[in-house]
C-alpha positions in Angstrom: 17.3 33.5 -10.7 19.1 30.8 -12.7 19.7 28.9 -9.4 16.0 29.0 -8.5 15.0 27.8 -12.0 17.5 24.9 -11.8 16.3 23.9 -8.4 12.7 24.0 -9.6 13.6 21.8 -12.7 15.4 19.3 -10.4 12.4 19.2 -8.1 10.1 18.6 -11.1 12.2 15.7 -12.4 12.3 14.2 -8.9 8.5 14.3 -8.7 8.2 12.6 -12.1 10.7 10.0 -11.1 8.9 9.2 -7.9 5.6 9.1 -9.8 6.8 6.6 -12.3 8.8 4.6 -9.8 5.6 4.0 -7.9 3.8 2.6 -10.9 3.7 -1.2 -11.5 3.9 -2.2 -7.8 1.4 -4.3 -5.8 -1.9 -2.9 -4.7 -1.0 -3.0 -1.0 2.3 -3.8 0.7 3.3 -3.6 4.3 6.7 -4.4 5.9 7.4 -5.0 9.6 10.4 -3.5 11.4 12.5 -6.6 10.9 11.7 -7.2 7.2 15.0 -5.9 5.9 17.0 -8.4 8.0 14.6 -11.4 7.8 16.4 -14.4 6.4 14.2 -17.6 6.7 15.8 -20.9 5.7 12.6 -23.0 5.5 9.1 -22.0 4.6 5.6 -23.6 4.2 2.4 -22.3 2.6 -0.5 -22.9 4.9 -3.8 -24.1 3.4 -5.6 -20.9 2.2 -8.1 -19.4 4.6 -11.7 -20.2 4.0 -13.5 -18.0 1.5 -16.1 -18.1 -1.3 -13.3 -19.4 -3.6 -12.5 -22.6 -1.6 -12.4 -24.6 -4.9 -9.1 -22.8 -5.7 -7.4 -23.6 -2.4 -5.3 -26.6 -3.6 -4.3 -24.8 -6.9 -3.2 -21.7 -5.0 -1.2 -23.6 -2.4 0.6 -25.5 -5.2 1.2 -22.3 -7.2 2.7 -20.4 -4.3 4.9 -23.2 -3.2 6.2 -23.4 -6.8 7.0 -19.7 -6.8 8.8 -19.9 -3.5 11.1 -22.7 -4.8 12.5 -20.1 -7.3 13.8 -17.9 -4.5 17.5 -18.7 -4.2 18.0 -17.7 -0.6 15.2 -20.0 0.8 16.8 -23.4 1.3 13.7 -25.5 1.7 10.0 -25.1 0.7 7.7 -27.7 2.3 5.5 -29.3 -0.4 1.7 -28.8 -0.1 1.3 -32.6 0.1 3.6 -32.7 3.2 1.8 -29.8 4.8 -1.5 -31.6 4.3 -0.1 -34.8 5.7 1.2 -33.0 8.8 -2.2 -31.4 9.6 -4.1 -34.7 8.9 -1.7 -36.7 11.0 -1.4 -34.5 14.1 -4.4 -33.3 16.0 -2.2 -30.8 17.9 -1.0 -29.3 14.6 -4.5 -29.1 13.2 -5.9 -27.5 16.4 -3.1 -24.9 16.3 -4.0 -24.1 12.7 -7.7 -23.7 13.5 -6.9 -21.5 16.5 -4.4 -19.4 14.5 -6.9 -18.8 11.7 -9.8 -18.0 14.2 -7.6 -15.4 16.0 -6.5 -13.9 12.8 -10.1 -13.5 11.6 -11.1 -12.0 14.9 -8.2 -9.6 15.6 -6.3 -9.3 12.3 -3.2 -10.1 14.3 -0.8 -13.1 14.2 -1.2 -15.1 17.4 2.3 -15.7 18.5 1.9 -18.9 20.6 0.0 -20.8 17.9 2.3 -19.5 15.2 5.3 -20.9 17.0 3.5 -24.2 17.4 2.8 -24.3 13.7 6.4 -23.6 12.9 7.5 -26.5 15.0 4.9 -28.9 13.6 6.0 -28.0 10.0 9.7 -27.8 10.9 10.0 -24.3 9.4 11.1 -20.9 10.5 8.5 -19.1 8.5 5.2 -19.6 6.8 2.9 -17.9 4.4 -0.8 -17.2 5.2 -3.0 -17.0 2.1 -6.5 -15.7 1.4 -8.0 -16.0 -2.1 -9.8 -12.7 -2.8 -10.9 -13.6 -6.4 -10.9 -16.6 -8.7 -13.4 -16.0 -11.4 -14.4 -15.0 -14.9 -16.0 -11.6 -15.0 -16.8 -8.7 -17.3 -14.5 -5.8 -16.5 -14.6 -2.5 -18.4 -16.3 -4.1 -21.3 -13.9 -7.0 -21.6 -14.2 -10.7 -20.5 -11.4 -11.4 -18.0 -10.1 -14.3 -15.9 -9.3 -12.7 -12.5 -7.2 -13.9 -9.6 -6.7 -11.9 -6.4 -4.6 -12.9 -3.3 -3.7 -11.6 0.1 -0.4 -12.9 1.6 1.1 -12.6 5.1 4.6 -13.8 5.8 5.1 -14.9 9.4 8.3 -15.5 11.4 7.5 -18.8 13.0 10.2 -18.5 15.6 8.6 -15.4 17.1 5.1 -15.5 15.7 5.3 -12.0 14.3 4.1 -10.8 10.9 7.1 -9.7 8.8 5.3 -8.7 5.5 1.8 -8.4 4.1 0.6 -7.8 0.5 -2.5 -7.8 -1.6 -2.7 -7.9 -5.4 -4.8 -9.0 -8.3 -4.1 -10.1 -11.9 -6.5 -10.3 -14.9 -6.2 -11.9 -18.3 -8.6 -10.8 -21.0 -10.1 -13.1 -23.6 -12.6 -13.2 -26.4 -13.5 -16.8 -27.0 -11.2 -19.1 -25.0 -11.1 -18.6 -21.3 -7.6 -18.4 -19.8 -6.7 -21.1 -17.2 -7.0 -19.4 -13.8 -4.1 -21.5 -12.5 -1.9 -19.9 -15.2 -3.1 -16.5 -14.2 -2.4 -17.4 -10.5 1.2 -18.5 -11.4 2.0 -15.1 -12.9 0.4 -13.3 -9.9 2.3 -15.5 -7.4 5.6 -14.9 -9.1 5.0 -11.1 -9.1 4.0 -11.0 -5.5 6.9 -13.2 -4.3 9.4 -10.8 -5.9 8.3 -8.2 -3.3 8.5 -10.5 -0.3 11.5 -10.5 2.1 14.2 -11.7 1.8 14.0 -11.4 -2.0 15.4 -8.2 -3.6 12.8 -5.6 -4.6 12.4 -4.8 -8.3 
């Protein structure tokens, strides 16, 4: 009887541990089969995909690039300015970007051929695909909040496969003075990048 009671107690503690361990993560996270061994050396943040929050695209690209520079085991992060210059200066690179985004919108899958072309154009072995889901001031549960939401997709540019995907949102409440949405985005980007391969999980 004592053994059964001890087993039940251990099981209950295990359930509680799993419950609390699951708290505080991202809203959605998916890892591909090769995520655990993925070790990119150079990465670029693509211009965010078109959405109703296009005014935030430059800020988001800048914020994410800044967060990636803090990752110790990524040697090189291509600056947003360099990414823009490459797409403005090369029709082939720009056409690959347009095709990649259109296929992603239609199928939800990373097109391998155009992804590899993008990697070569940007001189990287990985890139981040970004969609801005929210960038706004709203009323939420009776409070005024500044809200930023992002979806990220990490792509292996040598194979064109998706390694990791995540979606998350962050809000900052206020009474009189609106928070700067770029500051909210910085906190969100830092949080999401912590869960991205090859960085260690919290």
